[in-house]
N, C-alpha and C positions, 0 to 999 in steps of 0.2 A: 893775704890779703888785709891791708891796714884797716883802722878802725873807721876812718871816713868813708873807704870803698865798701866796706861791710855795710854800714848803716845805709847808704844812698841805695846799693843794691837790694837790700831787705824791702826798702819801701818802695822801690820800683816794682818788684815783684808782686808785692799786694795790688799796687795800681794794675798792673798788667793783667793780674788774675780777674779783676774785675771786669776787664774789658770785654771776655767773652759772654758775660752775662749782658753786658750792657749794648753789646752788638746785636744778641740774641732779642733783647727787650725792644730796640728800634725796631727789627725785622717784625717781630710779632705785633707792633703798634702801627704796622702800615707801611713803613720804608720798603722799597725795592732793594735788593743788595747793591745793584748799581748806583743807585742815589744816595745811599746810605754811605757807602766808602767815599763819594765826592763830597758829601756835605761835611762828614768827619774831617776829610784832609782840606777842604776849605777853611774849617774852623782852625785846624792845626797851624794853617799856613798864615791864617791872619794874626794868631798868638804871635809868631815868629816875626811878621812884619811889625806888629805893635813892640815888640822889643827891639827890632833894630832902628825904629824911629826915637826910641827912648834917650832923652839928653845924656851925653857923655859915651854912648854905645856906637862904635866903629867896627864893621865887620872887615875882616880882612880879604883882600880880593884875591880868590884863587887864580893859580897860574893856569895855562892854556891845557895843559897836560892833567893838573889835577881837576879841572873843571870836567873834561870828559869823564875821568874816573868818577867824579861826583853824580854827573849825569847817569851814567850806567848803573853805580851802586843805589842811586834814588831810585832808579827805574825798579830793580830787583829787590831792594829791602822794603821799598813803600809801596809801590803800585802792585807788584806782582803778589808779594806777601799779604797786603792786605786785602787785595780782590780776592785771592785764593781763599782766605781765611772767612772772609764775608759772605760769599757765594756758598763756601761749605758748611758754614753754622745755620745757612738757611734750611738744612734739611737734616743735620745731625745736632747732637745736644751740646750746649756749650762746654760741658765737662769732657766729653769724648774728644772735641777739637782741642782742648788745653792739654789732654793727655799726649795727642800726636805733636804738638808744639814742643811740648816738654822732652820729646825725644829728639830735639834738634841736634844736641852734642853728638849723637850718632852720625847723622849726615854731616856734621862738622869735621869729625875724625876722617871719614870718607873723603871729604873733599881735600883736606889737609894732606892726606897720605897720596892723592894723586897731584894735586897742584904743587905742594910744598915740598913733595917727595919724602915724607917723614914715613919711617918704617914702624909698623904697628906689630908688636909681639902677638903671640898666639892667642891669648886670652882677651885681646882687644878684638881681633877676628871673631872669637866664640861670642864675645858681647855683641857685636854686631848683629851676627846672626839671630841671636835671642832677640834683640831688639826688633829685627823685622818679624819674626813671629808674633810678637805683641803687637805691630801695627796691622798685621794681617788679621789677627782676632778683632780687633777694634773695628776693621773694615767691614768685617762679616755681621759683627754685633751692631753697626749701625745701620745695615743694609734690610730693606723692606722683604726682601725674599731671601730665604736661606741659602747660604752658600753661593751668593753673588757679592759683587762690588759695589761697594756705596759710592755715588759720584761724590756727595758730600766730601766723604773722607779723601777722595782722591785729591779733591780741591785743596784740602788742609796740607795734604802731604805735599803738594806743588809749593805752596806758601812755607812749610818748613824747611825744605830743600832751599827756597830762595833766601830765607832770614839767614841759613847756616853760611851760604856764600856772602852775605852782607856782614855776618860778624867776621869772617875770615879776612875780609880785604879791605875794611875800613880801618883797622888799627894803625896801618902805616901813616894815616893822614893826620894822626894826632900829634904827629911831632912838628907839624907845620902849622895846624889850626886848632883854635879852642874847641872843647866838646860841643859848646853850645851853637858855634858857628856851624860846625860840620852838622849838627842836627838840623838847622835852619835850611840849610842849603841843600840836604836829602830831602827834608819834606817839601820844599818847593820843587825840586826837581822831579819826585815821584807824584806830585799832585798835577803837575801839567798833564801827563798822559789821561789823567782820569777825566780831563774836561770831554771827552768823547761820550761821557755818560750823562752831560748837561740836557739833552732833549728830553723833555716831559719831566723836568725837576719841579717845576713850579705846581703841575698837577698833583704830582707824588705828594709834596710838601702840604697841600692843602687837604690831602685825604689822610694824612698821618695823625696819629693823636698826640696829645699834649706830653704825655709820658714818653712817647716814642722820640719826640723834640728833644725833650730834656735828657734822655737817654743818648742820644745823637751829640748833642753839645757836650755831655760828660766824656765820651769817649774819643772826641775830638780835642778837648781842653788838657786833659789829664794823662790817659794812656798813650795819645798820639803826639802830644807836643811837650808836656812836661816831663812825663816818665823816660821818655826818648833822651831828652837832654840830661836828666840825672843818669841815666844808664851811660851814656857818653862820657859822664863825667867820671864815674866809678871806674869805667874802662881805663881811664886816662890816669888815674890815682893807684890802681892795682893790676896784677897780672890779669889777663885775659881769662886764661884757664880757670883761676881761682875764682874769678868774679862770676863767669859763667856758671859755675856749679850752684850758684843760688837759685837758677831757673829749676832745679830738682824739685824745689817747693811748690813752683806754681800750680801745676794741675791739682794738687792737694787742696790748695786755697780757692783756686777755681771752681771747683766741683762744690765746695762749702758756699762760696758766693752764689753760684747759681741756684743751689737749693733754697737759700734762704729769700733770694731775688725773685727766681722764677718758679720755684717747687719742681725743680727739675733734677734728674738724678738718672746716671747712665745705667744701662741695662747690665747685667752680671757678666756677659761675654765682652762686654766692652772695658768694664773694670778689671776683668782679668787680664785682659791684653794690655791694659794701660799700666797695669802694675808690672808685667813682664817687660814693657818697653822701657818704663823708667828704671827698672832693676838693672837693666842691659847697661843703662848709661853708667851704673856704678861700677860694672864689671869693666868696661872700656875704660874709665877714668880713674879708677883706683886699683882694681887687680891688675889692669894692664900696665899701669904706670909703675906697679911696686915690682911687678916681673921684669920690666924693662931696667930699673934701677939696680935690680940685684944682678943683672947680667955682668960679667967680669969685663974691665977695660981692655 
């Protein structure tokens, strides 16, 4: 990973880590999950509209085939991911949600093995098994009743699978479009389905606190718009696998930010599960790769 990609990816991880606490703060301040995700991406879409209207900016027009792909990826990577995350964070801590999302490389490895027919060595399968044990512990740790599934955790798991698909399938488009163009198109495509949440928005906005509004604007401008454009740029500069490894740091940063911002800390079982889930990513991506590279040709 070159220096530019590393710097951009590092900045993005810090911004994205803050989004978990930002979303939770907006929910605690009176936003419903549906209205928060809509407001967040109306803000993000507006940022990209302003960018597109700037003098000298000319966005490439996607081909018909790429338009269909962009719409699908926008729905999966923006609509499904952020709806799942927002509805999930309503009932679990921001730190627990970040630990589940931090396990995205696990699901990415599975998707790549199925879709791209990538053969995974034994260590990778062991790592995936360990990762699922960690996620199960987080699920139990965030549940109100012992040994039951937490609905909020299931929402975040759905979001994590969605973002894994998004990361796998967006890379080929970088050969034809600029990163910021793709980010704008994905954002607009993902925002349109969220308009189903429009009823009751005015009433909810009137009831929410000022701090909730500020948090909603923050997560719309920075994590949803600017950070996504920076991440796409980092992916275009460096190897996708190397850049994605920076996500390993996100849960630790997110937990610290949530502690400072919200005075929120995951319970012991969730922390243990999160540690196991994140360690499994190292098993899959480090031990698994080393084992594969040592195999004779």
